[in-house]
CHARMM internal coordinates of N, CA and C (Angstrom, degrees):
IC EDIT
DIST 1 N 1 CA 1.4453
DIST 1 CA 1 C 1.5258
ANGL 1 N 1 CA 1 C 108.95
DIST 1 C 2 N 1.3050
ANGL 1 CA 1 C 2 N 116.91
DIHE 1 N 1 CA 1 C 2 N 135.29
DIST 2 N 2 CA 1.4633
ANGL 1 C 2 N 2 CA 121.59
DIHE 1 CA 1 C 2 N 2 CA -179.34
DIST 2 CA 2 C 1.5201
ANGL 2 N 2 CA 2 C 110.72
DIHE 1 C 2 N 2 CA 2 C -74.54
DIST 2 C 3 N 1.3173
ANGL 2 CA 2 C 3 N 114.85
DIHE 2 N 2 CA 2 C 3 N 150.54
DIST 3 N 3 CA 1.4666
ANGL 2 C 3 N 3 CA 120.23
DIHE 2 CA 2 C 3 N 3 CA 178.81
DIST 3 CA 3 C 1.5225
ANGL 3 N 3 CA 3 C 109.40
DIHE 2 C 3 N 3 CA 3 C -68.10
DIST 3 C 4 N 1.3003
ANGL 3 CA 3 C 4 N 115.51
DIHE 3 N 3 CA 3 C 4 N 141.16
DIST 4 N 4 CA 1.4600
ANGL 3 C 4 N 4 CA 121.64
DIHE 3 CA 3 C 4 N 4 CA 178.48
DIST 4 CA 4 C 1.5183
ANGL 4 N 4 CA 4 C 109.33
DIHE 3 C 4 N 4 CA 4 C -69.38
DIST 4 C 5 N 1.3033
ANGL 4 CA 4 C 5 N 116.93
DIHE 4 N 4 CA 4 C 5 N 139.20
DIST 5 N 5 CA 1.4654
ANGL 4 C 5 N 5 CA 121.66
DIHE 4 CA 4 C 5 N 5 CA -179.99
DIST 5 CA 5 C 1.5161
ANGL 5 N 5 CA 5 C 110.32
DIHE 4 C 5 N 5 CA 5 C -101.64
DIST 5 C 6 N 1.3117
ANGL 5 CA 5 C 6 N 117.15
DIHE 5 N 5 CA 5 C 6 N 138.25
DIST 6 N 6 CA 1.4605
ANGL 5 C 6 N 6 CA 120.71
DIHE 5 CA 5 C 6 N 6 CA 174.89
DIST 6 CA 6 C 1.5121
ANGL 6 N 6 CA 6 C 109.43
DIHE 5 C 6 N 6 CA 6 C -82.94
DIST 6 C 7 N 1.3214
ANGL 6 CA 6 C 7 N 115.85
DIHE 6 N 6 CA 6 C 7 N 178.79
DIST 7 N 7 CA 1.4696
ANGL 6 C 7 N 7 CA 121.73
DIHE 6 CA 6 C 7 N 7 CA -177.89
DIST 7 CA 7 C 1.5248
ANGL 7 N 7 CA 7 C 111.95
DIHE 6 C 7 N 7 CA 7 C -61.05
DIST 7 C 8 N 1.3414
ANGL 7 CA 7 C 8 N 117.49
DIHE 7 N 7 CA 7 C 8 N -28.43
DIST 8 N 8 CA 1.4668
ANGL 7 C 8 N 8 CA 119.28
DIHE 7 CA 7 C 8 N 8 CA -177.24
DIST 8 CA 8 C 1.5267
ANGL 8 N 8 CA 8 C 112.96
DIHE 7 C 8 N 8 CA 8 C -91.13
DIST 8 C 9 N 1.3250
ANGL 8 CA 8 C 9 N 118.15
DIHE 8 N 8 CA 8 C 9 N 5.75
DIST 9 N 9 CA 1.4472
ANGL 8 C 9 N 9 CA 121.51
DIHE 8 CA 8 C 9 N 9 CA 175.74
DIST 9 CA 9 C 1.5151
ANGL 9 N 9 CA 9 C 115.38
DIHE 8 C 9 N 9 CA 9 C 87.08
DIST 9 C 10 N 1.3237
ANGL 9 CA 9 C 10 N 118.46
DIHE 9 N 9 CA 9 C 10 N 7.14
DIST 10 N 10 CA 1.4626
ANGL 9 C 10 N 10 CA 121.74
DIHE 9 CA 9 C 10 N 10 CA 178.11
DIST 10 CA 10 C 1.5190
ANGL 10 N 10 CA 10 C 108.49
DIHE 9 C 10 N 10 CA 10 C -93.84
DIST 10 C 11 N 1.3186
ANGL 10 CA 10 C 11 N 116.95
DIHE 10 N 10 CA 10 C 11 N 126.82
DIST 11 N 11 CA 1.4599
ANGL 10 C 11 N 11 CA 121.13
DIHE 10 CA 10 C 11 N 11 CA 179.59
DIST 11 CA 11 C 1.5233
ANGL 11 N 11 CA 11 C 109.66
DIHE 10 C 11 N 11 CA 11 C -70.88
DIST 11 C 12 N 1.3326
ANGL 11 CA 11 C 12 N 116.38
DIHE 11 N 11 CA 11 C 12 N 143.63
DIST 12 N 12 CA 1.4637
ANGL 11 C 12 N 12 CA 120.71
DIHE 11 CA 11 C 12 N 12 CA -179.46
DIST 12 CA 12 C 1.5275
ANGL 12 N 12 CA 12 C 111.64
DIHE 11 C 12 N 12 CA 12 C -57.69
DIST 12 C 13 N 1.3363
ANGL 12 CA 12 C 13 N 117.68
DIHE 12 N 12 CA 12 C 13 N -31.61
DIST 13 N 13 CA 1.4685
ANGL 12 C 13 N 13 CA 121.06
DIHE 12 CA 12 C 13 N 13 CA 179.40
DIST 13 CA 13 C 1.5275
ANGL 13 N 13 CA 13 C 112.18
DIHE 12 C 13 N 13 CA 13 C -68.57
DIST 13 C 14 N 1.3351
ANGL 13 CA 13 C 14 N 117.35
DIHE 13 N 13 CA 13 C 14 N -20.54
DIST 14 N 14 CA 1.4642
ANGL 13 C 14 N 14 CA 121.48
DIHE 13 CA 13 C 14 N 14 CA -179.17
DIST 14 CA 14 C 1.5273
ANGL 14 N 14 CA 14 C 112.59
DIHE 13 C 14 N 14 CA 14 C -82.40
DIST 14 C 15 N 1.3224
ANGL 14 CA 14 C 15 N 117.51
DIHE 14 N 14 CA 14 C 15 N -13.09
DIST 15 N 15 CA 1.4605
ANGL 14 C 15 N 15 CA 121.07
DIHE 14 CA 14 C 15 N 15 CA -178.63
DIST 15 CA 15 C 1.5181
ANGL 15 N 15 CA 15 C 110.21
DIHE 14 C 15 N 15 CA 15 C -80.96
DIST 15 C 16 N 1.3147
ANGL 15 CA 15 C 16 N 116.56
DIHE 15 N 15 CA 15 C 16 N 137.44
DIST 16 N 16 CA 1.4612
ANGL 15 C 16 N 16 CA 121.20
DIHE 15 CA 15 C 16 N 16 CA 179.12
DIST 16 CA 16 C 1.5161
ANGL 16 N 16 CA 16 C 109.60
DIHE 15 C 16 N 16 CA 16 C -100.90
DIST 16 C 17 N 1.3295
ANGL 16 CA 16 C 17 N 117.40
DIHE 16 N 16 CA 16 C 17 N 149.90
DIST 17 N 17 CA 1.4661
ANGL 16 C 17 N 17 CA 119.18
DIHE 16 CA 16 C 17 N 17 CA 178.83
DIST 17 CA 17 C 1.5278
ANGL 17 N 17 CA 17 C 110.91
DIHE 16 C 17 N 17 CA 17 C -64.64
DIST 17 C 18 N 1.3076
ANGL 17 CA 17 C 18 N 114.40
DIHE 17 N 17 CA 17 C 18 N 150.71
DIST 18 N 18 CA 1.4548
ANGL 17 C 18 N 18 CA 121.48
DIHE 17 CA 17 C 18 N 18 CA -179.70
DIST 18 CA 18 C 1.5245
ANGL 18 N 18 CA 18 C 109.87
DIHE 17 C 18 N 18 CA 18 C -74.11
DIST 18 C 19 N 1.3156
ANGL 18 CA 18 C 19 N 116.96
DIHE 18 N 18 CA 18 C 19 N 134.18
DIST 19 N 19 CA 1.4639
ANGL 18 C 19 N 19 CA 120.93
DIHE 18 CA 18 C 19 N 19 CA 178.17
DIST 19 CA 19 C 1.5221
ANGL 19 N 19 CA 19 C 109.40
DIHE 18 C 19 N 19 CA 19 C -64.93
DIST 19 C 20 N 1.3210
ANGL 19 CA 19 C 20 N 117.30
DIHE 19 N 19 CA 19 C 20 N 146.48
DIST 20 N 20 CA 1.4630
ANGL 19 C 20 N 20 CA 122.14
DIHE 19 CA 19 C 20 N 20 CA -178.47
DIST 20 CA 20 C 1.5221
ANGL 20 N 20 CA 20 C 112.28
DIHE 19 C 20 N 20 CA 20 C -54.85
DIST 20 C 21 N 1.3116
ANGL 20 CA 20 C 21 N 117.29
DIHE 20 N 20 CA 20 C 21 N -45.53
DIST 21 N 21 CA 1.4634
ANGL 20 C 21 N 21 CA 120.74
DIHE 20 CA 20 C 21 N 21 CA -178.32
DIST 21 CA 21 C 1.5316
ANGL 21 N 21 CA 21 C 110.89
DIHE 20 C 21 N 21 CA 21 C -65.30
DIST 21 C 22 N 1.3122
ANGL 21 CA 21 C 22 N 117.41
DIHE 21 N 21 CA 21 C 22 N -38.84
DIST 22 N 22 CA 1.4646
ANGL 21 C 22 N 22 CA 121.27
DIHE 21 CA 21 C 22 N 22 CA 178.14
DIST 22 CA 22 C 1.5214
ANGL 22 N 22 CA 22 C 110.03
DIHE 21 C 22 N 22 CA 22 C -64.54
DIST 22 C 23 N 1.3211
ANGL 22 CA 22 C 23 N 117.01
DIHE 22 N 22 CA 22 C 23 N -42.50
DIST 23 N 23 CA 1.4690
ANGL 22 C 23 N 23 CA 121.18
DIHE 22 CA 22 C 23 N 23 CA 178.52
DIST 23 CA 23 C 1.5272
ANGL 23 N 23 CA 23 C 110.40
DIHE 22 C 23 N 23 CA 23 C -63.02
DIST 23 C 24 N 1.3232
ANGL 23 CA 23 C 24 N 117.67
DIHE 23 N 23 CA 23 C 24 N -42.72
DIST 24 N 24 CA 1.4682
ANGL 23 C 24 N 24 CA 120.70
DIHE 23 CA 23 C 24 N 24 CA 178.98
DIST 24 CA 24 C 1.5281
ANGL 24 N 24 CA 24 C 111.23
DIHE 23 C 24 N 24 CA 24 C -62.59
DIST 24 C 25 N 1.3199
ANGL 24 CA 24 C 25 N 116.51
DIHE 24 N 24 CA 24 C 25 N -41.20
DIST 25 N 25 CA 1.4677
ANGL 24 C 25 N 25 CA 119.93
DIHE 24 CA 24 C 25 N 25 CA 179.03
DIST 25 CA 25 C 1.5296
ANGL 25 N 25 CA 25 C 110.38
DIHE 24 C 25 N 25 CA 25 C -65.12
DIST 25 C 26 N 1.3141
ANGL 25 CA 25 C 26 N 116.69
DIHE 25 N 25 CA 25 C 26 N -41.79
DIST 26 N 26 CA 1.4654
ANGL 25 C 26 N 26 CA 120.70
DIHE 25 CA 25 C 26 N 26 CA 178.83
DIST 26 CA 26 C 1.5303
ANGL 26 N 26 CA 26 C 110.36
DIHE 25 C 26 N 26 CA 26 C -64.66
DIST 26 C 27 N 1.3304
ANGL 26 CA 26 C 27 N 117.12
DIHE 26 N 26 CA 26 C 27 N -39.25
DIST 27 N 27 CA 1.4652
ANGL 26 C 27 N 27 CA 120.48
DIHE 26 CA 26 C 27 N 27 CA 178.08
DIST 27 CA 27 C 1.5260
ANGL 27 N 27 CA 27 C 110.57
DIHE 26 C 27 N 27 CA 27 C -61.63
DIST 27 C 28 N 1.3203
ANGL 27 CA 27 C 28 N 116.96
DIHE 27 N 27 CA 27 C 28 N -41.18
DIST 28 N 28 CA 1.4684
ANGL 27 C 28 N 28 CA 120.66
DIHE 27 CA 27 C 28 N 28 CA 179.25
DIST 28 CA 28 C 1.5282
ANGL 28 N 28 CA 28 C 111.60
DIHE 27 C 28 N 28 CA 28 C -63.52
DIST 28 C 29 N 1.3212
ANGL 28 CA 28 C 29 N 117.00
DIHE 28 N 28 CA 28 C 29 N -41.87
DIST 29 N 29 CA 1.4635
ANGL 28 C 29 N 29 CA 120.80
DIHE 28 CA 28 C 29 N 29 CA -179.89
DIST 29 CA 29 C 1.5262
ANGL 29 N 29 CA 29 C 109.94
DIHE 28 C 29 N 29 CA 29 C -65.30
DIST 29 C 30 N 1.3248
ANGL 29 CA 29 C 30 N 116.72
DIHE 29 N 29 CA 29 C 30 N -46.09
DIST 30 N 30 CA 1.4662
ANGL 29 C 30 N 30 CA 120.21
DIHE 29 CA 29 C 30 N 30 CA 179.54
DIST 30 CA 30 C 1.5272
ANGL 30 N 30 CA 30 C 109.93
DIHE 29 C 30 N 30 CA 30 C -60.85
DIST 30 C 31 N 1.3272
ANGL 30 CA 30 C 31 N 117.26
DIHE 30 N 30 CA 30 C 31 N -44.84
DIST 31 N 31 CA 1.4661
ANGL 30 C 31 N 31 CA 121.20
DIHE 30 CA 30 C 31 N 31 CA -179.42
DIST 31 CA 31 C 1.5257
ANGL 31 N 31 CA 31 C 111.25
DIHE 30 C 31 N 31 CA 31 C -62.03
DIST 31 C 32 N 1.3156
ANGL 31 CA 31 C 32 N 117.05
DIHE 31 N 31 CA 31 C 32 N -36.52
DIST 32 N 32 CA 1.4657
ANGL 31 C 32 N 32 CA 120.68
DIHE 31 CA 31 C 32 N 32 CA -178.83
DIST 32 CA 32 C 1.5256
ANGL 32 N 32 CA 32 C 112.24
DIHE 31 C 32 N 32 CA 32 C -67.50
DIST 32 C 33 N 1.3301
ANGL 32 CA 32 C 33 N 117.34
DIHE 32 N 32 CA 32 C 33 N -32.79
DIST 33 N 33 CA 1.4578
ANGL 32 C 33 N 33 CA 120.45
DIHE 32 CA 32 C 33 N 33 CA -175.51
DIST 33 CA 33 C 1.5202
ANGL 33 N 33 CA 33 C 114.11
DIHE 32 C 33 N 33 CA 33 C -100.61
DIST 33 C 34 N 1.3211
ANGL 33 CA 33 C 34 N 118.69
DIHE 33 N 33 CA 33 C 34 N -10.13
DIST 34 N 34 CA 1.4637
ANGL 33 C 34 N 34 CA 121.23
DIHE 33 CA 33 C 34 N 34 CA -179.97
DIST 34 CA 34 C 1.5246
ANGL 34 N 34 CA 34 C 110.13
DIHE 33 C 34 N 34 CA 34 C -70.11
DIST 34 C 35 N 1.3154
ANGL 34 CA 34 C 35 N 115.90
DIHE 34 N 34 CA 34 C 35 N 144.71
DIST 35 N 35 CA 1.4696
ANGL 34 C 35 N 35 CA 121.08
DIHE 34 CA 34 C 35 N 35 CA -178.93
DIST 35 CA 35 C 1.5254
ANGL 35 N 35 CA 35 C 111.86
DIHE 34 C 35 N 35 CA 35 C -71.85
DIST 35 C 36 N 1.3329
ANGL 35 CA 35 C 36 N 116.79
DIHE 35 N 35 CA 35 C 36 N -33.92
DIST 36 N 36 CA 1.4633
ANGL 35 C 36 N 36 CA 120.51
DIHE 35 CA 35 C 36 N 36 CA 179.76
DIST 36 CA 36 C 1.5252
ANGL 36 N 36 CA 36 C 109.14
DIHE 35 C 36 N 36 CA 36 C -157.23
DIST 36 C 37 N 1.3175
ANGL 36 CA 36 C 37 N 116.13
DIHE 36 N 36 CA 36 C 37 N 179.32
DIST 37 N 37 CA 1.4670
ANGL 36 C 37 N 37 CA 121.01
DIHE 36 CA 36 C 37 N 37 CA -175.24
DIST 37 CA 37 C 1.5282
ANGL 37 N 37 CA 37 C 111.74
DIHE 36 C 37 N 37 CA 37 C -64.26
DIST 37 C 38 N 1.3294
ANGL 37 CA 37 C 38 N 117.18
DIHE 37 N 37 CA 37 C 38 N -38.15
DIST 38 N 38 CA 1.4702
ANGL 37 C 38 N 38 CA 119.96
DIHE 37 CA 37 C 38 N 38 CA 179.80
DIST 38 CA 38 C 1.5253
ANGL 38 N 38 CA 38 C 111.46
DIHE 37 C 38 N 38 CA 38 C -64.28
DIST 38 C 39 N 1.3231
ANGL 38 CA 38 C 39 N 116.35
DIHE 38 N 38 CA 38 C 39 N -42.84
DIST 39 N 39 CA 1.4634
ANGL 38 C 39 N 39 CA 119.71
DIHE 38 CA 38 C 39 N 39 CA 177.69
DIST 39 CA 39 C 1.5252
ANGL 39 N 39 CA 39 C 110.59
DIHE 38 C 39 N 39 CA 39 C -64.46
DIST 39 C 40 N 1.3255
ANGL 39 CA 39 C 40 N 116.49
DIHE 39 N 39 CA 39 C 40 N -40.52
DIST 40 N 40 CA 1.4604
ANGL 39 C 40 N 40 CA 121.08
DIHE 39 CA 39 C 40 N 40 CA 178.87
DIST 40 CA 40 C 1.5284
ANGL 40 N 40 CA 40 C 110.63
DIHE 39 C 40 N 40 CA 40 C -59.67
DIST 40 C 41 N 1.3394
ANGL 40 CA 40 C 41 N 116.30
DIHE 40 N 40 CA 40 C 41 N -48.63
DIST 41 N 41 CA 1.4699
ANGL 40 C 41 N 41 CA 120.47
DIHE 40 CA 40 C 41 N 41 CA 179.05
DIST 41 CA 41 C 1.5231
ANGL 41 N 41 CA 41 C 111.28
DIHE 40 C 41 N 41 CA 41 C -59.88
DIST 41 C 42 N 1.3400
ANGL 41 CA 41 C 42 N 116.90
DIHE 41 N 41 CA 41 C 42 N -43.09
DIST 42 N 42 CA 1.4562
ANGL 41 C 42 N 42 CA 121.05
DIHE 41 CA 41 C 42 N 42 CA -179.04
DIST 42 CA 42 C 1.5361
ANGL 42 N 42 CA 42 C 110.55
DIHE 41 C 42 N 42 CA 42 C -62.77
DIST 42 C 43 N 1.3388
ANGL 42 CA 42 C 43 N 116.89
DIHE 42 N 42 CA 42 C 43 N -47.22
DIST 43 N 43 CA 1.4616
ANGL 42 C 43 N 43 CA 120.44
DIHE 42 CA 42 C 43 N 43 CA -178.82
DIST 43 CA 43 C 1.5301
ANGL 43 N 43 CA 43 C 111.83
DIHE 42 C 43 N 43 CA 43 C -64.80
DIST 43 C 44 N 1.3304
ANGL 43 CA 43 C 44 N 116.76
DIHE 43 N 43 CA 43 C 44 N -42.60
DIST 44 N 44 CA 1.4683
ANGL 43 C 44 N 44 CA 120.03
DIHE 43 CA 43 C 44 N 44 CA 178.28
DIST 44 CA 44 C 1.5204
ANGL 44 N 44 CA 44 C 110.54
DIHE 43 C 44 N 44 CA 44 C -62.25
DIST 44 C 45 N 1.3206
ANGL 44 CA 44 C 45 N 116.74
DIHE 44 N 44 CA 44 C 45 N -40.56
DIST 45 N 45 CA 1.4627
ANGL 44 C 45 N 45 CA 121.02
DIHE 44 CA 44 C 45 N 45 CA 178.52
DIST 45 CA 45 C 1.5254
ANGL 45 N 45 CA 45 C 110.90
DIHE 44 C 45 N 45 CA 45 C -64.37
DIST 45 C 46 N 1.3350
ANGL 45 CA 45 C 46 N 117.06
DIHE 45 N 45 CA 45 C 46 N -42.88
DIST 46 N 46 CA 1.4608
ANGL 45 C 46 N 46 CA 121.17
DIHE 45 CA 45 C 46 N 46 CA 179.18
DIST 46 CA 46 C 1.5300
ANGL 46 N 46 CA 46 C 111.53
DIHE 45 C 46 N 46 CA 46 C -61.99
DIST 46 C 47 N 1.3239
ANGL 46 CA 46 C 47 N 115.90
DIHE 46 N 46 CA 46 C 47 N -34.53
DIST 47 N 47 CA 1.4648
ANGL 46 C 47 N 47 CA 120.51
DIHE 46 CA 46 C 47 N 47 CA 179.61
DIST 47 CA 47 C 1.5299
ANGL 47 N 47 CA 47 C 112.62
DIHE 46 C 47 N 47 CA 47 C -83.01
DIST 47 C 48 N 1.3254
ANGL 47 CA 47 C 48 N 116.12
DIHE 47 N 47 CA 47 C 48 N -10.38
DIST 48 N 48 CA 1.4650
ANGL 47 C 48 N 48 CA 119.73
DIHE 47 CA 47 C 48 N 48 CA -179.29
DIST 48 CA 48 C 1.5081
ANGL 48 N 48 CA 48 C 113.04
DIHE 47 C 48 N 48 CA 48 C 77.10
DIST 48 C 49 N 1.3327
ANGL 48 CA 48 C 49 N 116.79
DIHE 48 N 48 CA 48 C 49 N 23.07
DIST 49 N 49 CA 1.4636
ANGL 48 C 49 N 49 CA 120.21
DIHE 48 CA 48 C 49 N 49 CA -178.75
DIST 49 CA 49 C 1.5178
ANGL 49 N 49 CA 49 C 111.50
DIHE 48 C 49 N 49 CA 49 C -124.86
DIST 49 C 50 N 1.3270
ANGL 49 CA 49 C 50 N 115.81
DIHE 49 N 49 CA 49 C 50 N 22.02
DIST 50 N 50 CA 1.4496
ANGL 49 C 50 N 50 CA 120.40
DIHE 49 CA 49 C 50 N 50 CA 179.78
DIST 50 CA 50 C 1.5151
ANGL 50 N 50 CA 50 C 111.36
DIHE 49 C 50 N 50 CA 50 C -71.27
DIST 50 C 51 N 1.3343
ANGL 50 CA 50 C 51 N 115.98
DIHE 50 N 50 CA 50 C 51 N 166.59
DIST 51 N 51 CA 1.4614
ANGL 50 C 51 N 51 CA 119.92
DIHE 50 CA 50 C 51 N 51 CA 178.45
DIST 51 CA 51 C 1.5320
ANGL 51 N 51 CA 51 C 109.92
DIHE 50 C 51 N 51 CA 51 C -59.64
DIST 51 C 52 N 1.3032
ANGL 51 CA 51 C 52 N 115.44
DIHE 51 N 51 CA 51 C 52 N 134.15
DIST 52 N 52 CA 1.4659
ANGL 51 C 52 N 52 CA 120.10
DIHE 51 CA 51 C 52 N 52 CA 180.00
DIST 52 CA 52 C 1.5241
ANGL 52 N 52 CA 52 C 114.35
DIHE 51 C 52 N 52 CA 52 C 80.47
DIST 52 C 53 N 1.3270
ANGL 52 CA 52 C 53 N 118.33
DIHE 52 N 52 CA 52 C 53 N -0.32
DIST 53 N 53 CA 1.4632
ANGL 52 C 53 N 53 CA 121.17
DIHE 52 CA 52 C 53 N 53 CA -178.85
DIST 53 CA 53 C 1.5243
ANGL 53 N 53 CA 53 C 111.62
DIHE 52 C 53 N 53 CA 53 C -72.84
DIST 53 C 54 N 1.3127
ANGL 53 CA 53 C 54 N 117.29
DIHE 53 N 53 CA 53 C 54 N -27.88
DIST 54 N 54 CA 1.4667
ANGL 53 C 54 N 54 CA 121.73
DIHE 53 CA 53 C 54 N 54 CA -177.96
DIST 54 CA 54 C 1.5110
ANGL 54 N 54 CA 54 C 109.75
DIHE 53 C 54 N 54 CA 54 C -89.97
DIST 54 C 55 N 1.3319
ANGL 54 CA 54 C 55 N 115.81
DIHE 54 N 54 CA 54 C 55 N 124.75
DIST 55 N 55 CA 1.4625
ANGL 54 C 55 N 55 CA 120.50
DIHE 54 CA 54 C 55 N 55 CA -177.52
DIST 55 CA 55 C 1.5248
ANGL 55 N 55 CA 55 C 111.38
DIHE 54 C 55 N 55 CA 55 C -124.48
DIST 55 C 56 N 1.3016
ANGL 55 CA 55 C 56 N 116.14
DIHE 55 N 55 CA 55 C 56 N 51.50
DIST 56 N 56 CA 1.4676
ANGL 55 C 56 N 56 CA 119.73
DIHE 55 CA 55 C 56 N 56 CA -178.73
DIST 56 CA 56 C 1.4942
ANGL 56 N 56 CA 56 C 111.49
DIHE 55 C 56 N 56 CA 56 C -96.18
END
COOR INIT
IC SEED 1 N 1 CA 1 C
IC BUILD
């Protein structure tokens, strides 16, 4: 089966997992700008960096 392509033409198989430190930094930025905890959780989930999202 061929790899699924995103809108920008990059195959899902070509994407590399986000480094732990990069994810933590992104979580901090999102938390700093979110209006409240619910918005923070929603944004982190949309980015795929929410708590429990990493299963390595």
